[in-house]
C-alpha positions in Angstrom: 55.8 39.4 272.1 58.1 41.7 270.1 58.7 43.9 273.2 59.7 40.8 275.2 62.2 39.9 272.4 63.6 43.4 272.5 64.0 43.2 276.3 65.8 39.8 276.0 68.1 41.3 273.4 68.9 44.2 275.6 69.5 41.9 278.5 72.0 39.8 276.5 73.7 43.0 275.2 74.1 44.4 278.7 75.4 41.0 279.9 77.9 41.1 277.0 79.0 44.6 277.9 79.4 43.6 281.5 81.6 40.5 280.6 83.6 42.6 278.2 84.4 45.2 280.9 85.5 42.4 283.3 87.8 40.9 280.7 89.2 44.3 279.8 89.9 45.0 283.4 91.2 41.6 284.6 92.6 39.6 281.7 96.3 40.5 281.1 98.3 40.6 277.9 98.5 37.4 275.8 102.3 36.9 276.6 101.6 37.4 280.3 98.9 34.7 280.1 101.5 32.4 278.4 103.8 32.9 281.4 101.0 32.3 283.8 100.2 29.0 282.0 104.0 28.2 282.1 104.0 28.6 285.9 100.9 26.4 286.2 102.5 23.8 284.0 105.7 23.8 286.1 103.7 23.4 289.3 101.6 20.6 287.9 104.7 18.8 286.6 106.4 19.0 290.1 103.4 18.5 292.4 101.1 16.5 290.2 103.3 14.4 287.8 106.1 14.0 290.4 108.9 15.6 288.4 111.8 17.2 290.2 112.2 21.0 290.0 115.4 20.8 288.0 113.9 18.1 285.8 110.9 20.3 285.0 113.0 23.4 284.2 115.3 21.4 281.9 112.3 19.8 280.2 110.9 23.3 279.6 114.3 24.5 278.2 114.6 21.5 275.9 111.3 22.3 274.4 111.8 26.1 273.7 113.4 25.8 270.3 111.7 22.7 268.9 108.7 24.6 267.4 110.7 27.2 265.3 109.7 25.6 262.1 106.0 25.7 263.0 106.3 29.3 264.2 107.7 30.3 260.9 105.0 28.5 259.0 102.2 30.3 260.9 104.1 33.6 260.6 104.2 33.2 256.8 100.5 32.3 256.8 99.7 35.7 258.5 102.1 37.7 256.3 100.9 36.1 253.0 97.2 36.6 253.9 97.9 40.3 254.8 99.8 40.8 251.5 96.8 39.4 249.5 94.4 41.8 251.1 96.7 44.8 250.9 96.7 44.8 247.0 94.9 47.2 244.7 92.8 44.5 243.0 91.4 43.3 246.3 90.5 46.9 247.3 88.6 47.4 244.1 86.8 44.0 244.6 85.7 44.9 248.1 84.2 48.1 246.9 82.2 46.3 244.1 81.0 43.6 246.5 79.8 46.3 249.0 77.6 47.8 246.3 75.6 44.5 245.8 73.0 44.9 248.6 70.0 47.2 248.3 70.8 50.3 250.5 67.2 50.4 251.6 67.4 46.9 253.0 70.2 46.8 255.5 69.6 43.1 256.3 71.1 42.4 252.8 74.3 44.1 253.9 74.4 41.9 257.0 73.9 38.8 254.9 76.7 39.8 252.5 79.1 40.6 255.4 78.3 37.2 257.1 78.7 35.3 253.8 82.0 37.1 253.1 83.2 36.3 256.6 82.3 32.6 256.3 84.0 32.2 252.9 87.2 34.0 253.8 87.4 32.1 257.2 87.1 28.8 255.4 89.9 29.8 253.0 92.3 31.3 255.6 91.8 32.5 259.1 94.3 35.4 258.7 92.6 36.4 255.4 89.3 36.6 257.3 90.9 38.8 260.0 92.3 41.3 257.6 89.8 41.2 254.7 86.7 41.6 257.0 88.2 44.5 258.8 88.8 46.3 255.5 85.4 45.3 254.1 83.2 46.8 256.8 83.9 50.5 255.9 83.1 49.8 252.2 79.8 48.2 253.3 79.0 51.2 255.5 79.6 53.6 252.7 77.4 51.7 250.3 74.8 50.8 252.9 74.3 53.8 255.2 71.3 52.3 257.1 73.1 49.2 258.3 73.6 48.8 262.1 77.4 49.0 262.6 77.3 46.7 265.7 75.5 43.9 263.9 77.7 44.4 260.9 80.8 43.9 262.9 79.3 40.8 264.6 78.4 39.4 261.2 81.9 40.1 259.8 83.3 38.2 262.8 81.3 35.0 262.6 83.6 33.1 260.3 86.3 33.0 263.0 83.7 31.7 265.5 82.1 29.0 263.3 83.9 27.5 260.3 87.5 28.6 260.3 88.9 25.5 262.1 86.8 23.3 259.8 88.4 25.0 256.8 91.5 24.9 254.7 93.6 26.7 257.3 92.6 24.8 260.3 95.7 24.8 262.5 95.3 21.5 264.4 94.4 19.4 261.3 97.2 20.9 259.2 99.7 20.2 262.0 98.7 16.5 262.0 99.0 16.4 258.2 102.4 18.0 258.0 105.5 15.6 257.8 107.9 16.1 260.7 105.3 17.8 262.9 106.2 18.0 266.6 103.5 15.5 267.6 104.9 12.8 265.3 108.6 13.7 265.7 108.9 15.7 268.9 112.7 15.6 268.9 112.7 14.5 272.6 110.3 12.1 274.2 107.9 9.6 272.7 105.7 10.7 269.7 102.1 11.6 270.5 100.7 10.1 267.3 101.9 7.1 265.3 101.3 8.5 261.8 100.3 11.5 259.7 96.6 12.3 259.3 96.0 13.7 255.8 93.2 16.4 255.5 91.1 13.8 253.7 90.6 12.1 257.1 90.0 15.4 259.0 89.0 18.5 257.1 87.3 16.6 254.4 85.8 14.0 256.7 82.0 13.8 256.0 81.2 14.6 259.6 83.3 17.8 259.5 81.8 18.9 256.3 78.3 18.4 257.7 79.2 20.2 261.0 80.7 23.1 259.0 77.5 23.6 257.0 75.3 23.4 260.1 77.4 25.8 262.2 77.9 28.2 259.3 74.2 28.3 258.7 73.6 28.9 262.4 75.9 31.8 262.5 74.6 33.3 259.3 71.0 33.0 260.4 71.6 34.5 263.8 73.5 37.5 262.3 70.7 38.3 259.9 68.0 37.8 262.5 69.7 40.2 265.0 69.6 43.4 262.8 67.1 45.8 264.5 64.1 46.9 262.4 64.4 50.4 263.9 66.7 52.5 266.0 69.7 51.1 264.2 73.1 52.5 265.3 74.7 53.8 262.1 77.8 55.8 261.1 77.6 59.3 259.7 79.1 59.9 256.3 82.0 61.7 257.9 82.6 58.8 260.3 82.6 56.4 257.3 85.1 58.6 255.4 87.4 58.7 258.5 87.6 54.9 258.7 87.6 54.1 254.9 90.9 52.5 254.0 93.0 53.9 251.1 94.4 51.6 248.5 98.2 51.0 248.3 100.1 53.8 246.5 101.4 52.8 243.0 105.1 52.5 242.7 106.9 55.6 241.5 108.6 55.5 238.1 112.1 54.0 238.5 114.8 56.7 238.3 118.0 54.6 238.8 119.3 51.3 237.3 118.7 49.7 240.7 115.1 50.9 240.8 114.5 49.5 237.3 115.8 46.2 238.4 113.6 46.3 241.5 110.6 47.1 239.3 111.1 44.2 236.9 107.9 42.1 236.9 109.9 39.0 235.9 111.0 38.5 239.5 107.3 38.1 240.5 106.7 35.5 237.8 109.8 33.6 238.6 109.0 33.4 242.3 105.4 32.4 241.6 106.5 29.6 239.2 109.1 28.3 241.6 106.6 28.1 244.4 103.7 26.8 242.5 105.2 24.1 240.3 106.4 21.8 243.1 103.0 22.0 244.8 101.2 21.3 241.5 103.6 18.4 240.8 102.9 16.9 244.3 99.1 17.2 243.9 99.2 15.5 240.5 101.5 12.7 241.6 100.5 12.2 245.3 97.0 13.5 245.5 95.5 16.6 247.1 94.9 14.9 250.5 98.5 14.0 251.0 99.9 17.3 249.5 97.7 19.8 251.5 99.9 20.7 254.5 100.8 24.0 256.2 103.5 24.5 253.6 101.2 23.9 250.7 98.6 26.3 252.1 101.3 29.0 252.5 102.5 28.5 249.0 99.1 29.1 247.6 98.7 32.4 249.4 102.2 33.6 248.7 101.7 32.9 244.9 98.3 34.7 245.0 99.9 37.7 246.8 102.7 37.9 244.3 100.4 37.9 241.4 98.0 40.4 242.9 100.8 42.9 243.5 102.6 42.3 240.3 105.7 44.2 241.3 108.4 43.3 243.8 108.4 46.5 245.9 104.6 46.6 246.3 104.7 42.9 247.4 107.5 43.5 249.9 105.8 46.6 251.5 102.7 44.5 252.0 104.7 41.7 253.6 106.5 44.1 255.9 103.2 45.4 257.1 102.0 41.8 257.6 105.0 41.1 259.9 103.7 43.8 262.3 100.5 41.8 262.6 102.4 38.5 263.2 104.8 39.6 265.9 102.7 37.9 268.6 103.2 34.5 266.9 106.9 35.1 266.6 107.4 36.0 270.3 105.0 33.6 271.9 105.7 30.3 270.1 109.0 29.6 271.9 107.3 30.0 275.3 104.5 27.7 274.3 107.1 25.3 273.0 108.6 25.2 276.5 105.2 24.0 277.8 105.2 21.4 275.0 108.6 20.3 276.2 107.2 19.9 279.8 104.4 17.8 278.4 106.7 15.6 276.5 109.8 15.3 278.7 108.1 14.8 282.1 105.1 12.7 283.1 102.9 15.8 282.9 101.1 14.9 279.7 100.3 11.4 280.7 99.2 12.5 284.2 96.7 15.1 282.9 95.5 12.6 280.3 94.8 10.0 283.0 92.6 12.6 284.8 90.6 13.3 281.7 90.2 9.6 281.1 89.2 9.0 284.7 86.3 11.6 284.6 85.0 10.8 281.1 83.6 8.0 279.1 83.8 7.2 275.4 80.4 8.8 274.9 81.1 12.0 276.8 84.8 12.6 276.0 84.2 14.5 272.7 82.0 17.0 274.6 84.5 17.3 277.4 87.2 18.1 274.9 85.0 20.6 273.2 84.2 22.4 276.5 87.9 22.3 277.6 89.1 23.7 274.3 86.4 26.4 274.3 87.4 27.4 277.9 91.1 27.4 277.2 90.6 29.5 274.0 89.4 32.4 276.2 92.9 32.5 277.7 95.1 31.2 274.9 93.6 32.4 271.6 96.2 30.6 269.4 94.8 27.4 268.1 98.1 26.0 266.8 100.2 26.5 269.9 97.3 25.5 272.2 96.9 22.2 270.3 100.6 21.4 270.8 100.4 21.8 274.6 97.0 20.0 274.8 97.4 17.1 272.3 100.0 15.3 274.4 97.3 14.6 277.0 94.0 14.8 275.1 95.0 12.2 272.5 96.4 9.6 274.9 93.3 10.0 277.1 91.1 9.5 274.0 93.0 6.4 273.1 92.5 5.0 276.6 88.7 5.6 276.2 88.6 4.2 272.6 88.1 7.7 271.0 90.1 8.1 267.8 92.6 11.0 267.2 90.4 12.4 264.4 87.4 12.6 266.8 89.4 14.2 269.5 90.9 16.6 266.9 87.5 17.7 265.6 86.1 18.2 269.0 89.1 20.3 269.9 88.7 22.4 266.7 85.0 23.1 267.2 85.5 24.2 270.8 88.4 26.4 269.8 86.2 28.2 267.3 83.1 28.9 269.4 84.6 31.1 272.0 86.3 33.3 269.5 82.9 35.0 269.3 83.3 36.2 272.9 87.1 36.6 273.0 88.3 40.1 272.0 91.7 39.0 270.7 90.8 38.3 267.1 88.4 41.2 267.0 91.2 43.7 267.4 91.7 44.4 263.6 88.1 45.0 262.9 87.6 47.1 266.1 90.7 49.1 265.2 89.4 50.0 261.8 85.9 50.8 262.9 87.0 52.6 266.1 84.5 50.6 268.1 84.8 48.8 271.4 84.3 45.1 271.9 81.6 45.9 274.4 79.6 47.6 271.7 79.3 44.3 269.8 79.8 41.5 272.2 76.1 41.4 273.1 75.4 40.3 269.6 78.3 37.9 269.3 77.3 36.4 272.6 73.9 35.5 271.3 75.5 33.9 268.2 77.9 32.0 270.4 75.0 30.6 272.4 73.3 29.3 269.3 76.6 27.8 268.1 77.1 26.2 271.4 73.7 24.5 271.2 74.4 23.2 267.7 77.9 22.0 268.8 76.5 20.2 271.9 74.2 18.2 269.6 77.1 17.5 267.3 79.3 16.2 270.1 76.5 13.8 271.1 76.3 12.5 267.5 80.0 12.4 266.6 81.3 8.8 266.2 84.1 7.8 268.6 86.0 6.1 265.8 86.2 8.6 263.0 
C-alpha cells in the first residue's frame, strides 16, 4: 500500500515537472501576456461587441491613466511589506522561530513553515512573498533533515489558500475603497452601485469558514507530503550560501546633514501622522468602513518605520522594495486600457451576457471560480485582473440573481488556488533557495488538487445572495 502511495506521489511529481517545463518553454513574460490579452480584447470588442476599430482604440486609450491611484496603492503595499521584512528585528525573529521545531522531526519544520505562510498571507500577500522566502534558509539551518522541496511547497501555501480571504485581499479591498474604478470609473457607467465594506466580504461568515477549511487543507497536505526517508536536503555549505544577512547598521554620522538624517524624530513624526487619522477613523466610523487599501498600507508603513527606527535604514529598504514592485508600476496602465475597453464599448456587457447564457444561479459561482483560476495562470495579478473581469462578471451575476459579494468571493477563491501551480509568485523563494519550480511543483500540484476539491464543495454550498 505504501509502495503504491510512493508511486502515485512520483507520478504527480513527474507530471508537475512536465507541466513546469511546458510553461517555462511556452509561456512568455507577464507584460507580453498583457499585450496578448489586449489584442484579444480589441478583437472581441470589434468582432464580438460590434465596436468600430477607432472606437475600440480610443476606448483603450481613455482607460490607460484611470487606474494610476490604484497602481500607486498596490505599489506602496509591496514596498511597505518589503521594508517590514528587511529590518533587523524581523531577521532576529525569523531565526528564533526557526529554532522551535525538533531537528530530529522534520515534519515539525514543515508544520512551522506552513503555519508561518498561512499567517503572513492572511496579513499581507507581499509580506508572505518576502518573509517566507527569507524564512526558508533559517529553517534549513536549524532543521538540517527537512526536505527542501516540501519546505518550499509548505512556505508557498498561504498564497494558494488564504491570501485573498485575508486582510490584503485585492478584490475585496477595491470594492471597499471610496472612489474605486468600479464605482467611479471616470468614463462609462459604474459597475457597482455602492461600496462593499470588508465586514460584508472578508469578514463574511462564509468567507471565514472557507478560509479555515482551505487553510487546514493546505496545512494538512503539506505536513502529509514530507517523505519518511530519502529526503532531499541541503548541505551545510548550501545553507550558508543562501542564508540572508541582516541589514547593515547605519554608520555614525560625520556631518551636520548626516546627523539630521539620523534623527529618530522623523520616524516618530511620520508614524504618528500616518497612524492618528486611521485610528480616528476606526474609532468614529468603525473598522469595517475604515479598512481600505489606504488603511492597510498605512498599517504596514507605520510598522516598517518603527521596525527600522532610523530614516536611512527605512529608505534603503523601501528602495529595494521598489525593485520588486516594478511589474505593478509598468503593467497597470496597460490593464487599465483593457478596463477602458470593457467600460467604454459594449465588450463588458457582451461577455457578461455569454456568461449568463451558459450558467444558472446555482452553477455561476463555480463557473466564476473556474474562470478566475484559469485566468490566474496567465494574469497573476489579482487586482488588475479583477478590474478587467468585474465589468462582465458582476452584471452577469446580477442577471442570474447572484449577488456581487458571492461573485467576488468565488473570484477570490479561484484566483488563489492556481497560484500553487503558477511560478510567478514563487520567484522570490526560488531565487533565495536556488531551486527550480519544477523541483517543487509536484508537491504544490497535489496541494492544489486537494484545495480544488474543497473549493468545488464550497462553490456548491455558497449562497447566491450573500
